[in-house]
C-alpha positions as CSV (number, residue, x, y, z in Angstrom):
1,M,19.5,342.3,120.7
2,N,18.2,341.7,117.1
3,E,20.4,339.0,115.3
4,D,19.8,338.3,111.6
5,N,18.6,334.7,112.2
6,D,16.1,335.9,114.9
7,V,12.6,336.6,113.8
8,T,11.2,339.8,115.5
9,I,7.9,341.2,114.9
10,E,8.1,345.3,115.2
11,P,4.9,346.4,116.6
12,E,4.8,349.6,114.3
13,E,4.9,347.4,111.0
14,N,1.4,346.5,109.6
15,G,0.5,343.1,108.7
16,D,1.6,343.0,104.9
17,D,5.0,344.4,105.8
18,Q,5.4,341.9,108.2
19,I,4.6,339.0,106.1
20,K,6.7,340.4,103.3
21,S,9.6,340.8,105.8
22,L,9.2,337.2,106.8
23,K,8.9,335.9,103.4
24,E,12.2,337.5,102.4
25,K,14.1,336.2,105.6
26,L,12.5,332.6,104.7
27,K,13.7,333.0,101.2
28,K,17.0,334.0,102.3
29,A,17.3,331.2,104.8
30,L,16.3,328.6,102.2
31,E,19.0,329.9,99.8
32,E,21.5,329.9,102.3
33,K,20.5,326.1,103.3
34,Q,20.6,325.3,99.7
35,E,24.3,326.8,99.5
36,Y,25.5,325.2,102.4
37,L,23.9,321.7,101.3
38,N,25.5,322.2,98.0
39,N,29.0,322.9,99.5
40,W,28.7,320.3,101.7
41,Q,28.1,317.7,98.9
42,K,30.9,319.4,96.7
43,D,33.5,318.9,99.7
44,K,32.2,315.3,100.4
45,A,32.7,314.3,96.8
46,E,36.2,315.9,96.6
47,F,37.1,314.0,99.6
48,L,35.9,310.8,98.6
49,N,37.9,311.4,94.9
50,A,40.8,312.2,97.0
51,R,40.5,309.0,99.3
52,K,40.4,306.9,96.0
53,R,43.7,308.7,94.4
54,D,45.5,308.1,97.7
55,Q,44.3,304.4,97.6
56,E,45.3,304.1,93.9
57,S,48.7,305.9,94.8
58,Q,49.3,303.4,97.7
59,K,48.8,300.6,95.2
60,D,51.0,301.8,92.6
61,F,53.4,302.4,95.2
62,A,53.3,298.9,96.5
63,R,53.3,297.5,92.8
64,F,56.6,299.5,91.8
65,S,58.3,299.6,95.1
66,N,60.6,297.0,94.3
67,Q,61.4,298.2,90.8
68,N,65.0,299.3,91.4
69,L,66.0,296.0,93.0
70,I,64.3,294.0,90.2
71,E,66.1,296.1,87.4
72,E,69.1,295.2,89.3
73,L,68.4,291.5,89.0
74,I,67.6,291.3,85.4
75,P,71.3,291.2,84.4
76,V,71.5,288.0,86.5
77,L,68.6,286.4,84.9
78,D,70.3,287.2,81.5
79,S,73.4,285.9,82.5
80,F,71.7,282.5,83.4
81,T,69.9,282.5,80.3
82,M,73.5,283.2,78.5
83,A,75.1,280.5,80.5
84,M,72.7,277.9,79.8
85,G,72.1,279.0,76.1
86,N,75.5,277.8,75.1
87,K,74.4,274.3,74.4
88,E,77.9,272.9,73.7
89,A,79.5,274.4,76.7
90,W,76.6,273.6,78.9
91,E,76.4,270.0,78.0
92,K,80.1,269.6,79.4
93,V,79.4,270.8,82.6
94,D,78.8,268.3,85.4
95,K,75.2,267.1,85.5
96,N,74.5,267.6,89.2
97,W,75.9,270.9,89.2
98,R,73.8,271.8,85.9
99,I,70.6,270.9,87.7
100,G,71.8,272.9,90.8
101,V,72.3,276.3,88.6
102,E,69.3,275.4,86.7
103,Y,67.0,275.2,90.2
104,I,68.8,278.5,91.4
105,S,67.7,280.1,88.1
106,N,64.2,278.9,88.1
107,Q,63.9,280.0,91.9
108,L,65.1,283.4,90.9
109,K,62.5,283.6,88.1
110,K,59.7,282.4,90.4
111,T,60.4,285.0,92.9
112,L,60.6,287.9,90.4
113,E,57.4,286.7,88.9
114,D,55.6,286.7,92.4
115,F,56.8,290.4,92.5
116,G,55.1,291.1,89.2
117,L,58.0,290.5,86.7
118,K,57.0,288.9,83.3
119,E,59.1,287.9,80.2
120,I,58.2,289.8,77.0
121,D,58.0,287.4,74.3
122,P,57.3,289.1,71.1
123,L,58.3,286.4,68.8
124,G,56.0,286.0,65.5
125,K,54.0,289.3,66.7
126,P,54.0,292.7,65.0
127,F,56.9,294.8,65.8
128,D,56.0,297.3,68.3
129,P,58.4,300.1,69.0
130,M,56.9,301.0,72.4
131,R,57.7,297.5,73.6
132,D,60.6,296.0,71.3
133,E,64.0,297.2,70.4
134,A,64.9,296.4,66.7
135,I,68.5,295.4,66.4
136,E,68.2,294.2,62.6
137,D,65.4,295.4,60.5
138,G,64.3,293.2,57.6
139,K,63.7,294.8,54.1
140,E,60.1,293.3,54.3
141,G,57.4,292.9,56.7
142,N,57.2,293.9,60.4
143,L,56.9,290.7,62.1
144,V,59.6,290.0,65.2
145,T,61.4,286.8,63.7
146,T,64.2,286.4,66.1
147,V,64.5,287.3,70.1
148,I,68.1,288.2,70.5
149,Q,67.6,289.2,74.1
150,K,64.8,288.7,76.3
151,G,62.9,291.6,77.4
152,Y,60.9,292.3,81.0
153,E,57.9,294.0,82.2
154,L,57.0,294.9,85.9
155,N,53.2,294.9,86.4
156,G,52.6,296.1,82.7
157,K,55.3,298.5,82.5
158,V,58.2,297.6,80.2
159,L,61.5,297.6,82.3
160,K,63.8,296.1,79.5
161,A,62.9,296.1,76.1
162,P,63.3,292.7,74.1
163,K,66.0,293.2,71.1
164,V,64.5,291.6,68.2
165,K,65.2,291.2,64.5
166,I,62.0,292.1,62.4
167,G,61.2,291.0,59.0
168,E,58.8,288.5,57.3
169,K,58.3,285.1,58.4
């Protein structure tokens, strides 16, 4: 009934052999203990990292879960902008009706902003091909001189690039 973990003293061994045997078993036990501790610490660190990754993934999911709906509503924003952008035609419309439409437009913008949508305004800034779409390229310079169509980003991610003219101011 001699297990590896049990310490037994054999009567026929002399004192030096017994001490040597016990030291070897102790050394082996300490090495195993250290190995178990190292593995436990490694597993704990991996678990904590996995938890952090999971939490980040959940945050990203929440931030971008409405992306498809918001992308579908961007053309509606563009339609409001175009309708109100034609000053001559817009001024001919009944004032009360204009106020109502402007209220609805602002309400839609505010709701989308609450979900992380922001308008991209590159006017006067250097042209950035990762953000802007150049419609007309000036012969000189790289500044955005005109925004032809608004762009939008959702929580820092470009959903629709602004269409711009670039040149020198």
